[in-house]
C-alpha positions in Angstrom: 41.3 -64.4 -17.8 39.3 -62.6 -15.1 38.6 -64.7 -12.1 35.0 -63.7 -11.0 35.3 -65.2 -7.6 38.7 -63.7 -6.8 38.6 -61.7 -3.5 39.9 -58.5 -5.2 37.2 -58.7 -7.9 34.4 -59.2 -5.4 35.7 -56.3 -3.2 35.9 -54.0 -6.3 32.3 -55.0 -7.3 30.9 -54.4 -3.8 32.7 -51.0 -3.6 31.2 -50.0 -7.0 27.7 -51.0 -5.9 28.0 -49.0 -2.7 29.2 -45.9 -4.5 26.5 -46.1 -7.1 23.8 -46.6 -4.4 25.1 -43.6 -2.4 25.2 -41.3 -5.4 21.8 -42.5 -6.5 20.3 -41.9 -3.1 21.9 -38.4 -3.0 20.2 -37.6 -6.3 16.9 -38.9 -5.0 17.3 -36.7 -1.9 17.8 -33.7 -4.1 14.8 -34.5 -6.2 12.5 -35.0 -3.1 13.7 -31.9 -1.3 11.0 -29.1 -1.4 12.2 -25.6 -2.4 12.9 -23.3 0.6 10.1 -20.9 1.5 10.6 -17.4 0.3 9.1 -14.0 1.1 6.0 -13.1 -1.0 6.6 -10.1 -3.2 4.5 -7.8 -5.4 1.3 -8.1 -3.3 0.3 -4.7 -4.7 1.8 -2.8 -7.6 2.6 0.4 -5.7 2.9 1.8 -2.2 -0.9 2.7 -2.3 -3.9 0.6 -3.3 -5.6 3.8 -4.4 -5.8 6.3 -1.5 -5.0 3.6 1.1 -1.5 2.5 1.9 -0.4 -1.0 0.8 2.3 -3.1 2.4 4.8 -2.1 -0.3 7.8 0.0 0.5 10.8 1.2 -1.6 13.9 -1.0 -1.3 17.0 0.1 0.5 18.5 3.2 -1.1 15.6 3.6 -3.5 13.7 6.9 -3.9 10.1 6.6 -4.8 8.5 9.7 -6.3 4.7 10.1 -6.9 2.7 12.9 -8.4 -1.0 12.8 -8.0 -3.9 14.8 -9.4 -7.5 14.9 -8.1 -9.8 16.8 -10.4 -13.1 18.6 -9.5 -16.5 17.1 -9.0 -17.8 15.1 -12.0 -21.4 16.4 -11.4 -20.2 20.0 -12.0 -21.1 19.3 -15.7 -20.0 20.6 -19.0 -19.1 24.2 -17.9 -16.2 22.8 -15.8 -15.7 19.9 -18.2 -17.0 17.5 -15.6 -14.4 18.7 -13.0 -11.3 18.7 -15.3 -11.1 22.5 -15.1 -10.4 22.2 -11.3 -7.7 20.1 -9.8 -5.7 19.7 -6.7 -2.2 18.1 -6.6 0.0 16.1 -4.3 3.7 15.4 -4.6 5.6 13.0 -2.3 8.9 11.3 -1.9 9.5 8.0 -0.1 13.0 6.8 0.6 14.0 3.2 1.6 16.2 3.3 4.6 16.3 -0.5 4.5 14.3 -3.1 2.6 11.7 -3.0 5.3 11.7 0.6 6.5 11.1 3.9 4.7 10.5 7.6 5.4 8.4 10.0 3.4 7.7 13.7 2.8 4.7 15.0 0.9 2.7 18.2 0.1 -0.9 18.6 -1.1 -2.4 21.8 -2.5 -5.7 20.6 -0.8 -5.6 22.5 2.5 -1.9 23.2 1.7 -1.0 20.2 3.8 2.5 19.0 4.5 3.1 15.3 5.5 6.0 13.5 7.2 5.7 9.7 7.4 7.4 6.5 8.4 6.5 3.0 7.2 7.9 -0.4 8.2 7.3 -4.1 7.5 6.8 -5.9 10.8 5.9 -9.3 9.3 6.2 -10.6 5.7 4.1 -13.3 4.1 5.9 -16.6 3.2 5.3 -18.7 0.2 4.7 -21.9 2.2 2.0 -20.1 4.4 4.1 -20.5 7.5 3.4 -16.7 7.7 0.1 -16.3 5.8 0.0 -12.5 5.8 2.1 -9.4 5.9 1.8 -6.8 8.7 3.1 -3.2 8.1 3.0 -0.1 10.2 2.4 3.3 8.8 2.4 6.6 10.7 2.1 10.1 9.3 2.0 13.6 10.8 0.1 16.3 8.8 0.2 20.0 9.1 -2.5 22.3 7.7 -1.0 25.3 6.0 -4.1 27.4 5.4 -4.2 30.9 6.7 -5.5 31.2 10.2 -9.0 32.5 10.2 -10.2 32.1 13.8 -9.4 35.3 15.7 -10.7 33.8 18.9 -8.0 31.2 19.0 -4.2 31.6 19.1 -2.4 30.6 15.9 -0.4 27.7 17.5 1.6 25.4 15.3 0.4 22.4 17.4 -3.2 23.4 16.5 -2.5 22.7 12.8 -1.2 19.1 13.4 -3.1 15.8 13.0 -1.8 12.3 13.1 -2.7 8.9 11.7 -1.5 5.5 12.8 -2.3 2.4 10.8 -1.7 -1.4 10.8 -1.7 -2.7 7.3 -2.6 -6.4 7.0 -2.3 -7.8 3.5 -2.3 -11.2 1.9 -1.6 -12.4 -1.6 -4.2 -15.0 -2.0 -3.2 -16.1 -5.5 -0.8 -14.8 -8.2 -3.6 -12.5 -9.4 -5.6 -11.6 -6.2 -4.5 -9.6 -3.1 -6.5 -8.2 -0.2 -5.8 -5.6 2.5 -7.4 -4.8 5.9 -6.3 -1.5 7.4 -7.5 -0.2 10.8 -6.6 3.4 11.3 -6.6 5.9 14.2 -6.8 9.5 13.3 -6.1 12.3 15.9 -6.6 16.0 15.5 -5.0 18.4 18.0 -7.7 20.9 17.3 -11.3 20.4 16.3 -13.9 23.0 15.2 -16.5 22.4 17.9 -16.3 20.9 21.4 -18.9 18.4 20.4 -16.5 16.9 17.9 -14.1 14.0 18.8 -10.4 14.5 18.5 -10.0 10.8 17.7 -11.6 8.8 14.8 -11.3 5.1 14.2 -11.9 3.6 10.7 -11.3 0.2 9.1 -10.3 0.1 5.4 -10.8 -2.9 3.1 -9.0 -3.0 -0.2 -8.3 -5.5 -3.0 -6.4 -5.9 -6.2 -7.0 -8.4 -9.1 -4.5 -8.7 -12.0 -6.0 -8.7 -15.4 -2.7 -9.0 -17.3 0.9 -8.9 -16.4 0.9 -5.1 -16.5 -2.7 -4.2 -15.5 -4.9 -4.7 -12.5 -8.2 -3.4 -11.1 -8.3 -2.1 -7.5 -10.9 -1.1 -5.0 -11.0 0.2 -1.4 -13.7 1.1 1.1 -13.3 2.8 4.6 -15.8 2.1 7.3 -16.1 4.4 10.3 -16.1 2.7 13.7 -16.0 5.7 16.1 -15.9 9.5 16.2 -16.7 10.6 12.6 -18.3 14.0 12.3 -21.8 14.7 11.0 -22.0 15.4 7.2 -19.1 13.0 6.3 -19.5 9.8 4.2 -17.6 6.6 3.8 -14.8 6.7 1.3 -15.2 4.4 -1.7 -12.7 4.3 -4.6 -12.4 2.2 -7.8 -9.3 2.2 -10.0 -7.0 0.7 -12.5 -3.2 0.2 -12.2 -1.1 0.2 -15.4 2.6 -0.5 -15.4 4.3 1.2 -18.3 7.9 0.3 -17.9 9.5 2.2 -15.1 6.3 3.9 -14.1 3.1 2.9 -12.4 0.0 4.8 -13.6 -3.1 4.6 -11.4 -6.4 5.9 -12.7 -9.4 6.1 -10.3 -12.8 7.5 -9.4 -13.5 8.3 -5.7 -15.8 10.3 -3.5 -12.8 11.7 -1.6 -11.2 14.9 -2.6 -8.2 14.9 -0.3 -5.3 12.6 -1.0 -3.7 12.4 2.4 -4.9 10.1 5.2 -6.8 12.5 7.5 -8.8 13.9 4.5 -10.0 10.8 2.9 -10.5 8.8 6.1 -12.5 11.4 8.1 -13.4 14.3 5.8 -15.0 12.7 2.8 -18.3 14.3 1.8 -19.0 13.1 -1.8 -21.8 10.8 -2.5 -21.7 8.2 -5.2 -25.4 8.1 -5.9 -25.4 11.9 -6.5 -22.5 11.7 -8.9 -20.5 13.7 -6.3 -17.2 12.0 -7.4 -13.7 12.9 -8.4 -11.6 11.5 -11.2 -7.9 11.4 -10.5 -4.6 9.6 -11.1 -1.3 8.8 -9.4 1.9 8.5 -11.4 4.9 7.0 -9.6 8.6 6.4 -10.5 11.5 4.9 -8.6 15.1 6.0 -8.7 17.9 3.7 -7.5 
């Protein structure tokens, strides 16, 4: 017969109670522990919102290839099939050196421009809002490849160069909505007239809203702050992103003909109210 008041039984009972309490408390601790904060991903679908750079970069060892078309002016009418008879093209490669830094090389038929760029994530948004936004740097050097047509000036390579430096601030507000603020400094080594400024400052505002898992609507607008030349207008673009399994297909309408930074930031001349617009698309693919 078990003796309930025997010292050995009491000791075993107390030991069991302590063990059960410890294991129960450990389980409660696990249940009450909040998940660790993680870096926010997929703020935007691709490396660009439309024309404007997003915070996204290729992962380490990943090659990102994009081919872009920008057709002629829509208000050219039926004879040019509303601009589809005329097109300029841009091809570019971006390679991820690390998960935060990438380098790029591109070439546009518009002004036969060659680009070399670097892009890096300085800050990354956290899921617990301990870091509420992402901050990315983008710098690009562009060389105009057109034939030299100014006999009064020496054909110096440095005269063909222009540069853009950007800070890209982005935030994924919800699972569906992301926004971007992009201040830019554009510098030309050579300008057409002495009255023109070598430096232009603009601020870009962009956004993305997901409609479905694979489709979103995008928009961006660039506001000049200083130094824009007469005859230029502010760049405004509207677009749709479609992910098609391995590819990102971006369709858009914009008043900017050029697809590299100096062109759409400081050389836009199209006017929306006049139908002076360009239809275009970007098609991107990544290779591991």
